[in-house]
Each structure stands twice: as C-alpha cells, then as structure tokens.
Residue frames relative to the residue before (quaternion, step in Angstrom):
aa qw qx qy qz dx dy dz
M 1.0000 0.0000 0.0000 0.0000 0.00 0.00 0.00
I 0.3568 -0.7344 0.5392 0.2064 3.57 -0.90 0.96
N 0.1904 -0.7808 0.5867 0.0991 3.56 -0.80 1.02
K 0.1286 -0.7616 0.6303 0.0782 3.53 -1.11 0.73
Q 0.3829 -0.7239 0.5303 0.2194 3.55 -1.30 0.22
V 0.0840 -0.7057 0.6947 0.1107 3.50 -1.26 0.63
Y 0.3133 -0.7760 0.5301 0.1365 3.55 -1.17 0.56
I 0.2320 -0.7455 0.6130 0.1209 3.52 -0.97 0.97
F 0.1399 -0.8155 0.5616 -0.0035 3.52 -0.56 1.29
L 0.0440 -0.8014 0.5961 -0.0240 3.57 -0.52 1.22
T 0.0225 -0.8412 0.5384 -0.0453 3.56 -0.81 1.00
D 0.1746 -0.6833 0.6869 0.1754 3.44 -1.49 0.23
T 0.1830 -0.8245 0.5298 0.0770 3.56 -0.30 1.27
G 0.4504 -0.7262 0.4263 0.2966 3.58 1.26 -0.19
T 0.4365 0.6974 -0.4674 0.3236 3.60 1.24 0.22
L 0.6789 -0.4800 0.3639 0.4198 3.56 -1.29 0.32
F 0.6480 0.5319 -0.3186 0.4423 3.58 0.97 -0.88
T 0.6933 0.4558 -0.2898 0.4771 3.61 0.85 -0.89
R 0.6108 0.5336 -0.3586 0.4621 3.60 1.10 -0.56
M 0.6208 0.5283 -0.3340 0.4733 3.58 1.11 -0.70
I 0.6461 0.5130 -0.3136 0.4701 3.59 0.97 -0.89
K 0.6355 0.5584 -0.3203 0.4263 3.56 0.99 -0.87
L 0.5830 0.5879 -0.3697 0.4217 3.59 1.11 -0.63
F 0.7282 0.4125 -0.2268 0.4982 3.57 1.09 -0.75
T 0.7368 0.4345 -0.2440 0.4570 3.59 0.93 -0.88
K 0.2461 -0.7865 0.5173 0.2306 3.58 1.17 -0.65
S 0.5324 0.6119 -0.4080 0.4190 3.60 1.24 0.39
T 0.5009 -0.6722 0.4586 0.2949 3.56 -1.14 0.62
L 0.7632 0.2716 -0.1546 0.5656 3.60 1.14 -0.62
N 0.0224 -0.8685 0.4910 -0.0638 3.55 -0.43 1.22
H 0.6780 0.3787 -0.3306 0.5363 3.58 1.13 0.57
A 0.1272 -0.8066 0.5764 0.0294 3.58 -0.93 0.95
S 0.0070 -0.7749 0.6317 -0.0205 3.54 -1.09 0.83
I 0.2650 -0.7320 0.5951 0.1992 3.56 -1.28 0.25
A 0.1030 -0.7997 0.5912 0.0193 3.56 -0.91 0.99
F 0.3539 -0.7517 0.5254 0.1834 3.54 -1.19 0.62
D 0.7493 0.2477 -0.1992 0.5809 3.56 1.25 0.28
E 0.6192 -0.5978 0.3781 0.3410 3.55 -1.16 0.66
E 0.6636 0.5025 -0.2999 0.4661 3.58 1.19 -0.54
L 0.4038 -0.7511 0.4353 0.2886 3.59 1.35 -0.01
Q 0.3258 0.7649 -0.4944 0.2537 3.56 1.09 0.69
E 0.7513 0.2312 -0.1546 0.5985 3.58 1.16 -0.60
M 0.2220 0.7943 -0.5116 0.2410 3.54 0.03 1.34
Y 0.1027 -0.8188 0.5647 -0.0102 3.56 -0.96 0.96
S 0.0989 0.7721 -0.6254 0.0546 3.51 -1.25 0.50
F 0.3876 -0.6079 0.5865 0.3690 3.51 -1.35 -0.41
G 0.2670 0.7545 -0.5504 0.2375 3.52 -0.68 1.12
R 0.7858 -0.3419 0.2364 0.4580 3.52 -1.25 -0.40
K 0.3970 -0.7007 0.5498 0.2216 3.53 -1.05 0.86
N 0.7495 0.2340 -0.1167 0.6081 3.49 1.21 -0.71
V 0.4901 -0.6992 0.4357 0.2848 3.58 -0.61 1.15
K 0.7327 0.4395 -0.2326 0.4646 3.59 1.03 -0.80
N 0.7506 0.3189 -0.1989 0.5435 3.60 1.26 -0.11
P 0.2354 -0.8216 0.5048 0.1218 3.61 -0.18 1.25
F 0.6554 0.5433 -0.3090 0.4241 3.60 1.22 -0.30
I 0.6396 0.4168 -0.3320 0.5541 3.59 1.32 0.06
G 0.2158 0.8145 -0.5004 0.1991 3.54 -0.13 1.29
G 0.1315 0.7689 -0.6203 0.0823 3.50 -1.37 0.15
F 0.7567 -0.3153 0.2691 0.5057 3.55 -1.20 -0.55
V 0.0213 0.8169 -0.5732 0.0599 3.57 -0.81 0.99
R 0.2793 -0.6587 0.6596 0.2305 3.51 -1.29 0.52
E 0.2508 -0.8304 0.4871 0.1015 3.54 -0.47 1.22
D 0.2122 -0.7487 0.6198 0.1013 3.51 -1.21 0.72
I 0.3438 -0.7840 0.4794 0.1931 3.58 -0.42 1.20
H 0.6436 0.5313 -0.3269 0.4434 3.59 1.24 -0.20
T 0.4970 0.6445 -0.4405 0.3789 3.60 1.24 0.20
E 0.7254 -0.4480 0.3196 0.4135 3.52 -1.35 0.24
L 0.5892 0.6129 -0.3612 0.3831 3.59 1.06 -0.76
F 0.7806 0.3253 -0.1601 0.5091 3.59 0.97 -0.86
K 0.3066 0.8179 -0.4591 0.1623 3.57 1.30 0.06
E 0.8110 0.1245 -0.0520 0.5692 3.61 0.89 -0.87
A 0.2672 0.8210 -0.4704 0.1827 3.56 1.17 0.59
K 0.3023 -0.6630 0.6519 0.2100 3.49 -1.30 0.64
C 0.0044 -0.8384 0.5440 -0.0323 3.59 -0.95 0.71
A 0.1371 -0.7051 0.6778 0.1566 3.48 -1.45 0.13
I 0.1313 -0.8008 0.5834 0.0319 3.56 -0.85 1.01
Y 0.0929 -0.8032 0.5884 -0.0053 3.53 -0.79 1.12
S 0.2781 -0.7289 0.5942 0.1956 3.56 -1.13 0.63
C 0.1254 -0.7667 0.6271 0.0563 3.53 -1.20 0.68
S 0.3088 -0.7725 0.5296 0.1657 3.56 -0.60 1.16
V 0.0214 0.7877 -0.6128 0.0593 3.57 -0.85 1.06
S 0.5589 -0.5776 0.4580 0.3799 3.55 -1.22 0.33
E 0.6509 -0.5073 0.3768 0.4207 3.57 -1.24 0.34
F 0.6253 0.5335 -0.3352 0.4604 3.60 1.02 -0.77
E 0.6680 0.4991 -0.3019 0.4621 3.60 0.88 -0.96
Y 0.6201 0.5649 -0.3341 0.4298 3.58 1.00 -0.85
Y 0.7431 0.4001 -0.2325 0.4833 3.57 0.76 -1.03
Q 0.5812 0.5499 -0.3743 0.4687 3.57 1.19 -0.43
L 0.6173 0.5331 -0.3324 0.4735 3.58 1.03 -0.75
K 0.6738 0.4909 -0.2930 0.4682 3.57 0.93 -0.91
R 0.6269 0.5242 -0.3398 0.4655 3.60 1.05 -0.70
N 0.6539 0.5092 -0.3139 0.4632 3.58 0.99 -0.80
I 0.6102 0.5323 -0.3391 0.4789 3.56 1.08 -0.72
K 0.6546 0.5210 -0.3138 0.4490 3.57 0.92 -0.88
K 0.6206 0.5387 -0.3379 0.4588 3.60 1.05 -0.76
I 0.6515 0.4983 -0.3127 0.4790 3.58 1.00 -0.83
E 0.6364 0.5418 -0.3286 0.4399 3.58 0.95 -0.86
L 0.6781 0.5158 -0.2946 0.4328 3.57 0.95 -0.87
S 0.7673 0.2153 -0.1527 0.5844 3.60 1.22 -0.41
E 0.0766 0.8654 -0.4895 0.0744 3.53 1.13 0.78
Q 0.6441 0.5552 -0.3252 0.4137 3.58 1.02 -0.80
D 0.6432 0.5353 -0.3241 0.4413 3.60 1.21 -0.38
Y 0.6693 0.4931 -0.2857 0.4768 3.58 1.29 -0.19
K 0.0532 -0.8070 0.5881 0.0084 3.54 -1.08 0.73
Y 0.5837 -0.5812 0.4396 0.3580 3.53 -1.28 0.38
N 0.3546 -0.7609 0.5127 0.1804 3.56 -0.87 1.01
L 0.0689 -0.8375 0.5421 0.0035 3.55 0.47 1.23
I 0.6322 0.5275 -0.3260 0.4646 3.58 1.05 -0.79
G 0.6066 0.5817 -0.3402 0.4218 3.56 1.11 -0.70
L 0.5961 0.5615 -0.3607 0.4465 3.58 1.13 -0.60
L 0.6085 0.5344 -0.3417 0.4769 3.56 1.11 -0.69
G 0.6243 0.5421 -0.3290 0.4563 3.57 1.07 -0.76
V 0.6184 0.5337 -0.3412 0.4651 3.59 1.05 -0.72
V 0.6523 0.5200 -0.3100 0.4560 3.57 0.93 -0.93
L 0.7546 0.3758 -0.1879 0.5041 3.59 0.98 -0.90
N 0.3710 -0.7423 0.4647 0.3088 3.57 1.36 -0.11
I 0.4806 0.6133 -0.4557 0.4303 3.54 0.98 1.01
E 0.4203 -0.7105 0.5033 0.2554 3.59 -0.80 0.99
I 0.0258 0.7663 -0.6409 0.0368 3.55 -0.80 1.05
V 0.0268 -0.8153 0.5761 -0.0517 3.54 -0.26 1.35
R 0.0092 -0.7947 0.6059 -0.0356 3.57 -0.75 1.08
K 0.5473 -0.6354 0.4337 0.3297 3.56 -0.99 0.82
N 0.8659 0.0047 -0.0437 0.4983 3.54 -0.93 1.03
A 0.5997 0.5197 -0.3811 0.4743 3.58 1.09 0.68
F 0.0633 0.8032 -0.5838 0.1000 3.55 -0.79 1.06
F 0.2487 -0.6557 0.6644 0.2585 3.51 -1.34 0.29
C 0.7798 -0.4419 0.1774 0.4063 3.55 -1.23 0.49
S 0.7466 0.4002 -0.2405 0.4740 3.61 0.64 -1.06
Q 0.5790 0.5589 -0.3669 0.4666 3.58 1.17 -0.54
F 0.6451 0.5245 -0.3071 0.4631 3.57 0.99 -0.85
V 0.6728 0.4975 -0.3023 0.4566 3.59 0.81 -0.99
A 0.6873 0.4826 -0.2819 0.4639 3.59 0.86 -0.98
T 0.6644 0.5075 -0.3022 0.4579 3.60 1.00 -0.84
L 0.6322 0.5347 -0.3290 0.4540 3.58 0.94 -0.88
L 0.6871 0.4695 -0.2815 0.4778 3.58 0.89 -0.93
S 0.6615 0.5237 -0.3047 0.4420 3.57 0.92 -0.94
N 0.6560 0.5236 -0.3090 0.4472 3.58 0.99 -0.82
N 0.7166 0.3780 -0.2335 0.5377 3.55 1.29 -0.30
G 0.6560 -0.5800 0.2868 0.3886 3.53 1.19 0.64
I 0.5928 0.5420 -0.3685 0.4680 3.58 1.26 0.34
S 0.0402 -0.8296 0.5563 -0.0278 3.56 -0.10 1.29
L 0.1654 -0.8224 0.5410 0.0595 3.57 -0.62 1.15
V 0.8122 0.2044 -0.0490 0.5442 3.55 1.03 -0.83
D 0.3161 -0.7542 0.5499 0.1701 3.55 -0.94 0.92
K 0.5645 0.5225 -0.4368 0.4664 3.56 0.44 1.30
P 0.6723 -0.4764 0.3436 0.4505 3.63 -1.16 0.29
L 0.5368 -0.6621 0.4221 0.3086 3.57 -0.89 0.94
S 0.6454 0.5351 -0.3215 0.4402 3.58 1.11 -0.63
L 0.7063 0.4183 -0.2617 0.5077 3.59 1.29 -0.10
V 0.4506 0.7064 -0.4441 0.3174 3.59 1.29 0.05
T 0.1685 -0.7821 0.5966 0.0638 3.56 -0.90 1.01
P 0.6616 -0.4772 0.3756 0.4399 3.62 -1.22 0.23
Q 0.6247 0.5408 -0.3433 0.4465 3.59 1.04 -0.70
D 0.6050 0.5448 -0.3496 0.4636 3.60 1.08 -0.68
L 0.6501 0.5027 -0.3121 0.4767 3.57 0.99 -0.85
R 0.6325 0.5555 -0.3234 0.4323 3.54 1.00 -0.85
E 0.7294 0.4313 -0.2260 0.4805 3.57 1.09 -0.72
A 0.4384 0.7116 -0.4508 0.3134 3.60 1.30 -0.03
K 0.4569 -0.7236 0.4563 0.2438 3.56 -0.76 1.07
Q 0.6286 0.5596 -0.3405 0.4193 3.60 1.15 -0.51
L 0.6582 0.5147 -0.3068 0.4558 3.59 1.23 -0.34
K 0.2107 -0.7691 0.5943 0.1040 3.54 -1.13 0.75
L 0.3882 -0.7265 0.5203 0.2253 3.57 -0.69 1.10
I 0.0824 -0.8067 0.5836 0.0435 3.58 -0.83 0.99
Y 0.8045 -0.0194 -0.0008 0.5936 3.60 1.19 -0.35
E 0.0490 0.7669 -0.6396 0.0186 3.54 -1.20 0.66
G 0.5172 0.6181 -0.4636 0.3682 3.56 -0.82 0.99
D 0.7596 -0.2921 0.2627 0.5183 3.57 -1.15 -0.61
L 0.5102 -0.6528 0.4641 0.3133 3.57 -0.87 0.94
D 0.6543 0.5468 -0.3156 0.4163 3.56 0.95 -0.86
S 0.7011 0.4407 -0.2624 0.4953 3.60 1.26 -0.34
Y 0.4229 0.6992 -0.4707 0.3327 3.58 1.27 0.05
P 0.4889 -0.7257 0.3879 0.2896 3.63 -0.44 1.17
A 0.6629 0.5154 -0.3261 0.4342 3.61 0.86 -0.88
V 0.6652 0.4861 -0.2959 0.4834 3.58 1.08 -0.73
K 0.6653 0.5143 -0.3103 0.4434 3.59 0.91 -0.88
L 0.6481 0.5051 -0.3238 0.4691 3.58 1.00 -0.76
K 0.6385 0.5331 -0.3150 0.4570 3.58 1.04 -0.84
K 0.6939 0.4716 -0.2683 0.4734 3.57 0.97 -0.89
G 0.3156 -0.7759 0.4893 0.2429 3.58 1.19 -0.55
K 0.5185 0.6627 -0.3994 0.3640 3.57 1.16 0.55
S 0.5116 0.6549 -0.4257 0.3579 3.58 1.23 0.02
T 0.3743 -0.6261 0.6150 0.2993 3.51 -1.29 0.40
P 0.6528 -0.5214 0.3478 0.4254 3.62 -1.10 0.45
Q 0.6829 0.4878 -0.3035 0.4512 3.58 0.90 -0.88
S 0.6657 0.4933 -0.3203 0.4592 3.59 0.91 -0.85
Y 0.6418 0.5087 -0.3420 0.4608 3.59 1.00 -0.71
L 0.6258 0.5311 -0.3348 0.4629 3.57 1.04 -0.78
D 0.6477 0.5155 -0.3138 0.4652 3.58 0.94 -0.90
N 0.6912 0.4803 -0.2843 0.4591 3.57 0.86 -0.95
T 0.6235 0.5383 -0.3404 0.4534 3.58 1.06 -0.70
V 0.6330 0.5207 -0.3236 0.4728 3.57 1.00 -0.84
N 0.6627 0.4955 -0.3026 0.4730 3.59 0.94 -0.91
Y 0.6246 0.5512 -0.3225 0.4496 3.57 1.05 -0.83
L 0.6749 0.4837 -0.2894 0.4762 3.56 0.93 -0.92
M 0.6282 0.5387 -0.3371 0.4489 3.55 1.06 -0.71
T 0.6588 0.4930 -0.3202 0.4694 3.59 0.99 -0.79
K 0.6551 0.4899 -0.3118 0.4834 3.56 1.15 -0.56
K 0.2787 -0.7874 0.4969 0.2357 3.57 1.30 -0.36
S 0.3824 0.7284 -0.4809 0.3031 3.54 1.04 0.80
Q 0.0937 -0.8091 0.5796 0.0242 3.54 -0.85 0.97
T 0.4351 0.7237 -0.4547 0.2831 3.61 1.21 0.16
K 0.5842 -0.6042 0.4234 0.3383 3.53 -1.09 0.78
A 0.6425 0.5500 -0.3237 0.4241 3.57 0.95 -0.89
T 0.6484 0.5252 -0.3179 0.4502 3.58 0.96 -0.86
F 0.6960 0.4678 -0.2792 0.4678 3.56 0.88 -0.92
L 0.6191 0.5293 -0.3462 0.4655 3.59 1.09 -0.64
T 0.6244 0.5329 -0.3254 0.4694 3.56 1.04 -0.80
A 0.6619 0.5018 -0.2959 0.4717 3.56 0.93 -0.93
Y 0.6379 0.5406 -0.3266 0.4407 3.57 0.98 -0.88
H 0.6969 0.4747 -0.2810 0.4582 3.57 0.85 -0.96
K 0.6005 0.5477 -0.3575 0.4600 3.57 1.12 -0.63
V 0.6800 0.4827 -0.2843 0.4732 3.55 0.90 -0.98
K 0.6430 0.5319 -0.3230 0.4464 3.58 0.96 -0.87
A 0.6705 0.4906 -0.2979 0.4701 3.58 0.94 -0.89
F 0.6458 0.5372 -0.3125 0.4434 3.56 1.04 -0.84
M 0.6877 0.4785 -0.2689 0.4752 3.58 1.06 -0.84
C-alpha cells in the first residue's frame, strides 16, 4: 500500500484575536490548518476572510506568504494516510470550495470550547474543529473527544502525528527553499535542524539533504 502525507500546521500569528484565544486556551499555538504538501502551498482552514478583520471568517485557502503569517511561530506535523484517504480528503476539500459561500466561521463554537459545551452548527467550523472533522470524516481519528471541542493543542498531542518542524515559519527549510531567499549557510543550518526534528539517522536522508545543499550552493 502506498502511503502519502498530509500536514497539520499549527501557528501563533501574534494577532490580537489569537492573543485573546490564548488567554482561554493557555496554549502557545492557537490556529490549525491542513496542507497537502510539505511546502505548505496547498493549505486550508477556517479563519479570517479579511486579514484586518478577524470577525469575518469562513473556509479559506491560506497563503503563508501573506501579512498574517509574516512573523508566525509554528509547529508542523506530518500524518501518514493511504493514497485513497489522501485523494478522498482532497475531493472533500473541493466540495467545500464549490459551495464556499454556504460555510461560515464557528465563532460561537469557540465559546463552547471555553465552557466545555458542545455547540454544533451546520456548515460552521473553527480551525481545529475543521481539521479534526475533515480527517474524521475520512476515517482518520486523531482525538478521542467531541469534534466541536477539539483545540489546536489536542491536535498537537495526537499520537498519530509526527513533529517535523517547530520554530519561526520564516526559517522552515521547505518554505525557505521554495522562496529562494536562503543563503547557503542558513539553508544548511536549517536543514540540519530539520533533520534533527525528524530524528532521522538514515544514510539516504542525509545524502538527499547533502545533494540539496550542494545544488543550492
């Protein structure tokens, strides 16, 4: 069976809204997204439609190069899925995209999280609820609790996820290489840190990293 990877992207953007959420959650990372590639080029969540207005939200395809993520701290986790599950997830995303106007941000649901009360609304999600629900609907259960109460911290603690990077988003090797803004030394440093977070000691992995750095230099 061919396994593929999806990526759970947790962030702290430092905005007033996320600082308010942090007061209740006591967690450092309070926004969750799901990506279908390691470079985070195809990434989705429920969040603000307008960067300057946190109260107008819904289903969004996120761009890590926007102002919102400019100085973001993050943790990136990989989740192994079957090829069927991978493409089923993408099909479900496409269905949401085609009726995007019918979906809204579940702001009231956040109050339910604070009070530990399930508040389920049709076609309404907050970020971590969306990620957990999308995965659960495709047979991938990460958290043993009601989906309407799932927080980014719950996702962070899921045993099925593997941490591949934690730190400043701008220093994430896959993003820096894509942007082409790294210096050879900084990319080498970030690659070493990246491999350390993966805890990989295989010869093949290090050879791959070596050739990437050599080509980049």
